C-alpha positions as CSV (number, residue, x, y, z in Angstrom):
1,M,10.6,21.5,-53.4
2,D,13.2,23.7,-55.3
3,P,12.2,27.3,-54.5
4,V,13.4,28.4,-58.0
5,R,10.6,26.5,-59.6
6,R,7.9,28.8,-58.1
7,R,5.9,31.1,-60.4
8,P,7.8,34.4,-60.7
9,F,6.3,37.8,-60.4
10,H,6.8,40.4,-63.1
11,A,6.7,44.0,-61.9
12,P,7.0,47.0,-64.2
13,G,10.5,48.3,-64.4
14,L,11.8,45.3,-62.4
15,H,13.6,42.1,-63.5
16,T,11.9,38.8,-63.1
17,F,12.0,37.8,-59.4
18,A,12.9,34.3,-58.5
19,L,13.0,32.8,-55.0
20,T,16.3,31.7,-53.7
21,G,15.6,31.7,-50.0
22,E,12.6,30.5,-47.9
23,V,9.6,29.4,-50.0
24,C,6.4,31.4,-49.6
25,P,3.0,31.0,-51.5
26,P,2.8,32.9,-54.8
27,N,0.0,35.0,-53.8
28,L,2.1,36.9,-51.3
29,F,4.0,38.5,-54.2
30,D,1.6,41.3,-55.0
31,K,2.3,45.0,-55.8
32,E,1.4,46.1,-52.4
33,L,3.9,43.9,-50.6
34,L,6.5,44.6,-53.2
35,R,6.4,48.3,-52.3
36,K,7.4,47.2,-48.7
37,T,10.5,45.3,-50.0
38,S,14.0,46.6,-50.0
39,T,17.2,45.6,-51.8
40,M,20.6,44.5,-50.6
41,H,23.9,43.9,-52.4
42,F,26.1,40.9,-51.8
43,D,28.9,39.4,-54.1
44,N,28.1,41.8,-56.9
45,S,24.4,40.6,-57.0
46,T,21.3,42.3,-56.1
47,F,18.8,40.6,-53.8
48,L,15.3,41.5,-52.9
49,V,14.5,41.2,-49.2
50,R,11.0,41.3,-47.8
51,Q,9.9,40.8,-44.2
52,H,6.7,38.7,-44.4
53,S,6.3,38.0,-40.7
54,S,7.7,39.1,-37.4
55,R,10.5,36.7,-37.4
56,A,11.1,35.6,-41.1
57,F,12.5,37.1,-44.2
58,Q,12.1,36.4,-47.8
59,I,15.1,36.6,-49.9
60,G,14.9,36.8,-53.7
61,K,17.2,37.1,-56.7
62,F,16.7,39.5,-59.5
63,A,17.2,37.3,-62.5
64,E,17.3,38.0,-66.2
65,N,16.8,36.0,-69.4
66,P,14.1,33.7,-68.0
67,V,13.7,30.5,-69.9
68,R,10.8,28.0,-69.9
69,G,11.1,24.5,-68.5
70,P,8.8,21.5,-67.9
71,A,7.6,23.0,-64.6
72,G,7.0,26.6,-65.7
73,I,9.4,29.3,-65.9
74,F,12.9,28.7,-64.8
75,H,15.7,31.3,-64.2
76,R,19.3,31.2,-65.0
77,R,21.5,31.5,-62.0
78,R,25.2,31.8,-61.5
79,A,26.7,29.5,-58.9
80,G,28.2,32.7,-57.2
81,S,24.7,34.0,-56.7
82,V,23.5,30.9,-55.0
83,A,26.5,30.7,-52.8
84,G,26.0,34.4,-51.9
85,G,22.5,33.8,-50.7
86,V,23.6,30.9,-48.6
87,L,26.3,33.0,-47.0
88,V,23.8,35.6,-46.1
89,V,21.5,33.2,-44.4
90,A,24.5,31.7,-42.5
91,A,25.6,35.2,-41.4
92,M,22.1,36.0,-40.0
93,L,22.0,32.7,-38.1
94,A,25.4,33.3,-36.6
95,L,24.2,36.7,-35.5
96,L,21.2,35.2,-33.9
97,G,23.3,32.5,-32.1
98,L,25.5,35.2,-30.7
99,G,22.7,37.2,-29.4
100,V,21.3,34.1,-27.6
101,W,24.7,33.3,-26.1
102,F,25.1,37.0,-24.9
103,F,21.6,37.0,-23.4
104,I,22.1,33.7,-21.5
105,G,25.7,34.5,-20.4
106,N,24.6,37.8,-18.9
107,R,21.6,36.5,-17.0
108,G,22.2,37.3,-13.3
109,R,25.2,39.6,-14.2
110,G,23.5,42.8,-14.8
111,G,22.8,42.3,-18.5
112,V,19.4,40.9,-18.1
113,S,17.4,41.0,-14.8
114,V,16.8,37.6,-13.3
115,R,14.5,37.0,-10.3
116,Y,15.8,34.0,-8.2
117,E,13.5,32.2,-5.7
118,T,15.3,31.7,-2.3
119,V,14.7,30.5,1.1
120,S,16.4,31.7,4.4
121,L,18.7,29.0,5.8
122,G,17.7,28.0,9.3
123,R,17.8,25.2,11.8
124,G,14.8,22.9,12.9
125,S,13.7,19.3,13.3
126,L,13.8,17.0,10.4
127,R,12.1,13.7,9.9
128,P,13.9,11.5,7.4
129,T,11.5,9.2,5.4
130,I,11.5,6.1,3.2
131,T,8.8,5.8,0.5
132,A,7.6,2.4,-0.6
133,I,4.7,1.0,-2.7
134,G,2.5,-1.9,-1.8
135,N,-1.0,-3.3,-1.6
136,L,-3.8,-3.3,1.1
137,K,-4.8,-6.6,2.6
138,P,-7.2,-7.6,5.4
139,L,-5.5,-8.5,8.7
140,S,-6.9,-11.8,8.5
141,E,-8.1,-13.4,5.2
142,I,-9.6,-16.9,5.6
143,T,-10.2,-19.4,2.8
144,V,-13.3,-21.6,3.4
145,G,-13.1,-24.8,1.5
146,S,-15.0,-28.2,1.4
147,E,-13.6,-31.6,2.6
148,I,-16.6,-33.4,1.0
149,S,-17.1,-34.0,-2.7
150,G,-20.5,-33.5,-4.1
151,I,-22.9,-31.1,-5.8
152,I,-23.5,-27.7,-4.3
153,R,-27.2,-27.5,-3.6
154,K,-27.4,-24.1,-2.0
155,I,-25.3,-20.9,-1.7
156,N,-26.6,-18.5,0.9
157,V,-24.2,-15.6,0.5
158,R,-22.5,-13.6,-2.2
159,T,-19.5,-11.3,-2.5
160,N,-19.5,-8.3,-0.1
161,D,-22.1,-10.0,2.1
162,T,-21.5,-9.7,5.9
163,V,-21.4,-13.0,7.7
164,T,-21.3,-14.1,11.3
165,K,-19.4,-17.0,13.0
166,G,-21.4,-20.3,12.5
167,Q,-23.7,-18.9,9.8
168,V,-24.6,-21.4,7.1
169,I,-23.2,-20.1,3.8
170,A,-23.5,-23.1,1.5
171,Q,-24.9,-26.7,1.5
172,I,-23.6,-29.7,-0.4
173,D,-25.8,-32.6,-1.5
174,T,-26.2,-35.2,1.2
175,E,-28.0,-38.0,-0.6
176,R,-25.1,-40.3,-1.1
177,L,-23.8,-39.8,2.5
178,Q,-27.3,-40.2,3.9
179,R,-27.5,-43.8,2.3
180,Q,-24.1,-44.7,3.7
181,A,-25.1,-43.6,7.1
182,E,-28.2,-45.7,7.0
183,A,-26.3,-48.8,5.9
184,L,-23.8,-48.3,8.7
185,Q,-26.5,-47.7,11.3
186,A,-27.9,-51.2,10.4
187,A,-24.6,-52.7,10.6
188,A,-23.9,-51.2,14.0
189,E,-27.3,-52.6,15.2
190,V,-26.3,-56.1,14.0
191,A,-23.0,-55.8,15.8
192,K,-24.8,-54.7,18.9
193,T,-26.9,-57.8,18.7
194,R,-24.0,-60.0,18.3
195,V,-22.4,-58.5,21.4
196,T,-25.5,-59.4,23.3
197,E,-25.3,-63.0,22.1
198,A,-21.7,-63.3,22.9
199,E,-22.3,-62.0,26.3
200,A,-25.0,-64.7,26.9
201,T,-22.7,-67.4,25.6
202,L,-20.0,-66.3,27.9
203,A,-22.4,-66.3,30.9
204,E,-23.4,-69.9,30.1
205,A,-19.8,-71.0,29.8
206,Q,-19.0,-69.3,33.1
207,A,-21.8,-71.1,34.9
208,T,-20.9,-74.5,33.4
209,H,-17.3,-73.9,34.5
210,D,-18.3,-73.0,38.0
211,R,-20.4,-76.1,38.6
212,N,-17.9,-78.5,37.3
213,K,-15.1,-77.0,39.3
214,A,-17.2,-77.2,42.5
215,L,-18.0,-80.9,41.8
216,F,-14.4,-81.6,41.0
217,E,-13.2,-80.2,44.3
218,K,-15.9,-82.0,46.2
219,S,-14.9,-85.3,44.7
220,R,-11.3,-84.7,45.2
221,G,-10.5,-84.8,41.5
222,T,-12.6,-87.9,40.6
223,L,-15.7,-86.2,39.1
224,P,-15.8,-84.9,36.5
225,S,-12.8,-86.3,34.9
226,R,-9.8,-84.1,34.3
227,V,-10.4,-84.2,30.5
228,R,-13.9,-82.8,31.1
229,M,-12.5,-80.0,33.3
230,E,-10.1,-79.0,30.7
231,A,-12.9,-78.8,28.0
232,V,-15.1,-76.8,30.3
233,E,-12.2,-74.3,30.8
234,A,-11.6,-74.1,27.1
235,D,-15.2,-73.3,26.4
236,L,-15.1,-70.4,28.9
237,L,-11.9,-69.0,27.4
238,R,-13.5,-69.2,23.9
239,A,-16.6,-67.4,25.0
240,R,-14.6,-64.6,26.5
241,H,-12.6,-64.2,23.2
242,A,-15.7,-64.3,21.1
243,L,-17.4,-61.5,23.2
244,E,-14.2,-59.4,22.7
245,A,-14.3,-60.0,19.0
246,V,-18.0,-58.9,18.6
247,R,-17.5,-56.0,20.7
248,S,-14.6,-54.9,18.5
249,D,-16.8,-55.3,15.4
250,A,-19.5,-53.2,17.0
251,S,-17.0,-50.6,17.8
252,A,-15.9,-50.6,14.2
253,A,-19.4,-50.4,12.9
254,L,-20.1,-47.5,15.2
255,A,-16.9,-45.6,14.1
256,Q,-17.8,-46.0,10.4
257,L,-21.3,-44.6,11.2
258,R,-19.7,-41.7,13.2
259,T,-17.4,-40.9,10.2
260,V,-20.2,-40.8,7.9
261,E,-22.3,-38.6,10.2
262,A,-19.3,-36.2,10.5
263,D,-19.1,-36.0,6.7
264,L,-22.8,-35.3,6.7
265,A,-22.2,-32.4,9.1
266,K,-19.4,-31.1,6.8
267,T,-21.8,-30.8,3.8
268,T,-23.1,-27.8,5.7
269,I,-20.5,-25.0,5.1
270,K,-20.4,-22.5,7.9
271,S,-18.5,-19.3,8.3
272,P,-15.5,-19.7,10.7
273,V,-15.5,-16.0,11.8
274,D,-17.3,-12.7,11.7
275,G,-16.4,-10.9,8.5
276,V,-17.2,-9.9,4.9
277,V,-17.2,-12.3,1.9
278,L,-14.4,-11.2,-0.5
279,R,-14.8,-14.0,-3.1
280,S,-17.4,-16.7,-3.9
281,N,-15.9,-19.2,-6.4
282,F,-18.8,-21.6,-7.1
283,E,-22.4,-21.5,-8.2
284,E,-25.3,-23.7,-7.2
285,G,-25.3,-26.9,-9.1
286,A,-21.4,-27.0,-9.5
287,T,-19.6,-30.2,-8.5
288,V,-17.0,-29.9,-5.8
289,A,-14.2,-32.5,-6.0
290,A,-12.4,-32.7,-2.7
291,G,-9.0,-34.2,-2.8
292,Y,-5.5,-33.7,-1.3
293,R,-6.2,-30.0,-1.4
294,A,-9.7,-28.7,-0.4
295,P,-11.4,-26.6,-3.1
296,E,-11.6,-23.0,-2.3
297,L,-15.4,-22.0,-2.0
298,F,-15.2,-18.6,-0.2
299,V,-12.6,-16.1,0.9
300,I,-13.7,-14.2,4.1
301,A,-12.0,-11.1,5.5
302,E,-12.2,-11.2,9.3
303,K,-12.0,-7.5,10.0
304,L,-12.1,-4.7,7.4
305,D,-12.1,-2.0,10.1
306,L,-8.4,-2.7,10.6
307,M,-6.2,-3.4,7.6
308,K,-2.6,-3.7,6.6
309,V,-0.4,-2.5,3.9
310,V,2.4,-4.8,2.7
311,V,5.2,-2.7,1.0
312,S,8.5,-3.6,-0.5
313,V,11.5,-1.7,1.0
314,A,14.8,-1.6,-0.9
315,E,17.9,-3.3,0.6
316,A,19.7,0.0,1.1
317,D,16.9,1.3,3.2
318,I,15.7,-1.7,5.3
319,A,18.2,-1.2,8.2
320,R,16.4,2.1,9.0
321,V,12.9,0.5,9.3
322,K,11.7,-0.9,12.7
323,A,8.5,-1.9,14.1
324,G,6.6,0.8,15.9
325,Q,7.6,3.6,13.5
326,K,5.0,6.0,12.3
327,A,3.8,6.1,8.6
328,V,1.4,7.7,6.4
329,F,0.1,6.6,3.0
330,T,-2.2,7.5,0.1
331,V,-4.2,5.5,-2.4
332,D,-5.1,6.5,-6.0
333,A,-8.8,6.2,-5.3
334,W,-8.8,9.0,-2.7
335,G,-6.4,11.3,-4.2
336,A,-4.4,13.4,-1.6
337,K,-6.3,11.9,1.4
338,T,-3.6,10.6,3.8
339,Y,-4.0,7.7,6.3
340,D,-2.1,7.4,9.5
341,A,-0.5,4.1,10.1
342,N,2.2,2.2,12.2
343,V,4.8,-0.3,11.1
344,T,4.0,-3.6,12.8
345,K,6.4,-6.2,11.2
346,V,9.6,-6.2,9.2
347,E,10.3,-9.5,7.3
348,K,13.7,-11.0,7.8
349,A,13.5,-13.0,4.5
350,A,14.4,-11.2,1.4
351,T,12.6,-11.2,-2.0
352,N,14.7,-11.4,-5.2
353,T,13.1,-9.9,-8.2
354,S,15.5,-9.8,-11.2
355,N,18.4,-9.6,-8.9
356,V,16.8,-6.7,-6.9
357,I,16.6,-7.5,-3.3
358,T,13.6,-6.1,-1.3
359,Y,12.1,-6.8,2.1
360,S,8.4,-6.8,3.0
361,V,7.2,-4.4,5.7
362,E,3.8,-4.6,7.1
363,I,2.0,-1.4,8.0
364,Q,-1.3,-1.5,10.0
365,V,-4.0,1.2,9.5
366,P,-7.5,1.8,11.1
367,N,-10.3,1.7,8.4
368,A,-13.3,2.7,10.5
369,D,-15.1,4.3,7.5
370,L,-14.3,1.3,5.3
371,S,-13.0,3.6,2.6
372,L,-10.0,1.3,2.1
373,R,-10.4,-2.0,0.1
374,A,-8.4,-5.0,-0.3
375,G,-6.0,-4.8,-3.3
376,M,-5.7,-1.1,-3.4
377,T,-2.2,0.2,-4.4
378,A,-0.8,2.3,-1.5
379,T,2.2,4.7,-1.6
380,A,3.6,4.7,1.9
381,T,5.9,7.1,3.6
382,I,7.7,5.7,6.7
383,F,9.2,8.2,9.2
384,T,12.4,6.4,10.2
385,E,13.6,8.9,12.9
386,E,13.4,12.6,14.1
387,I,16.5,14.8,13.9
388,P,16.3,17.8,16.2
389,D,17.9,21.2,15.6
390,T,19.8,20.7,12.4
391,W,20.6,22.8,9.3
392,Q,18.2,22.0,6.5
393,I,17.3,23.2,3.1
394,P,14.6,22.3,0.5
395,T,15.7,19.1,-1.3
396,G,15.2,20.8,-4.7
397,A,18.0,23.3,-4.0
398,L,20.5,20.5,-4.3
399,G,19.8,20.2,-8.1
400,F,19.8,24.0,-8.9
401,S,22.5,25.6,-11.1
402,P,22.3,29.1,-12.6
403,A,22.0,29.3,-16.4
404,G,25.3,30.1,-18.2
405,R,27.4,29.3,-15.1
406,P,29.8,26.2,-15.2
407,R,28.5,23.3,-13.2
408,Q,30.3,22.9,-9.9
409,E,31.7,19.5,-8.9
410,A,31.5,18.3,-5.3
411,R,33.4,15.8,-3.4
412,P,31.8,12.4,-2.6
413,G,29.0,12.8,0.0
414,N,28.9,16.5,-0.6
415,A,26.8,18.8,-2.8
416,V,27.1,22.3,-4.2
417,I,24.2,24.7,-3.4
418,W,23.9,28.4,-4.5
419,R,23.5,31.4,-2.2
420,L,22.4,34.7,-3.5
421,E,24.8,37.6,-2.8
422,K,24.8,41.3,-3.9
423,N,26.8,40.3,-7.0
424,G,24.6,37.3,-7.9
425,P,24.7,33.6,-7.3
426,E,27.7,32.2,-5.6
427,P,28.4,28.5,-5.1
428,M,29.1,26.8,-1.7
429,E,30.0,23.2,-1.0
430,V,28.1,21.5,1.8
431,R,27.9,18.0,3.3
432,T,24.5,16.3,2.8
433,G,22.8,14.1,5.4
434,R,19.4,12.4,5.8
435,G,16.3,13.8,4.5
436,N,13.0,13.4,2.8
437,A,11.2,14.5,-0.3
438,Q,10.9,18.1,1.1
439,S,14.0,18.8,3.1
440,T,17.5,17.6,3.4
441,E,20.0,17.9,6.3
442,I,23.2,19.8,5.5
443,S,26.3,20.7,7.4
444,G,29.4,22.9,6.8
445,A,31.6,25.6,8.4
446,A,30.3,28.4,6.2
447,L,26.7,27.9,7.1
448,R,25.0,30.7,9.1
449,E,21.5,31.7,9.9
450,G,19.7,33.8,7.2
451,L,21.8,32.8,4.2
452,R,19.6,33.2,1.1
453,I,19.8,29.7,-0.6
454,I,18.6,29.7,-4.3
455,V,16.0,27.0,-5.0
456,G,15.0,28.2,-8.6
457,V,14.3,31.0,-11.0
458,G,11.1,32.9,-10.9
459,E,9.1,34.1,-13.8
460,G,9.2,37.8,-14.9
């Protein structure tokens, strides 16, 4: 909104007042406030200046010869008057900026008192760490499926139920398999009977053969005739082969029966381990279609009192991680509560996600109170080593730089920290080593016990 279009105020003995600076509501222009105003001169023009808040000024131009326009009373203004007002505002902003620069530039140099937060440099043990994120899993997670197709007649467990090894957890309909078993049982009985018959035939053929052979020997080959003896021997051989054949048929029938009986046994789904049911994927009455891949009925966690966290460690850090290292981790569900753990396995195969290479690391943790659950997101800290008796500073000190001071550049592998001396902060270049989120190892010839290292600026 053009401030000149605001309703002017007419005071006795004064010219018509028109806003040329910051816009304020018309009701602020009353006689009482007008008494608190003062005038200033700039570029041969008179301006009315009123302070209407602790940080803002209202600048107005005394105007004459008001004219009426479509939006109320307008005022004639010379271009020089407007330019003068703009220059006044610009001058005030410049003075304000100069004051801010002077204030910042003198922080810590005696102009304005600054309280620096410092730590005393010392030596001590340091435990470098690697932080990684992963998910909790049971040590052993077993999928229970079905090799048999059919309708689920009974489900005996639900999610979170505790089960024992051998416990019946589901039952598949057995009617079809039961009929097959009965048919095969009958076929096996028939085959058994045929075996008995073949055995009798063989015994008869053997006796005939034996009698004819004895007679043939006594008669010195005259009785029975040689043709007859050959026929008797052929009958004996056929009887033997016939017995072998029916025995094979009987074995096949019995094998088929055993197969169906085994399938009948598989319709009863049992838990393979002691554990807790994590998932139950079917309801009673559902049809299970077994094929090349067995359908997943249940997922059972073998031991929830001992779990693992599988985290992804960056390629640059994996060389520092080894089995047996100590670790701690937290989960969002329990806030700041930490769990002690141990690294048990470091995968050699890499995972490539959008050209970012990571390696899976398995961390094992006791869960005696069962507060940890499968799938929880864990933030793990792995302690890769312990460095004894080394110079160390808070990691946050590496990023500190006093206000108003030029930023110091360090050589590769080095960093600039600030120490507090009598005359104020002084920079010092050091070489950085290993560290963690709290502390970082440093080295340098100028380091000495008790140096006051600046870590930040305090309030007040």
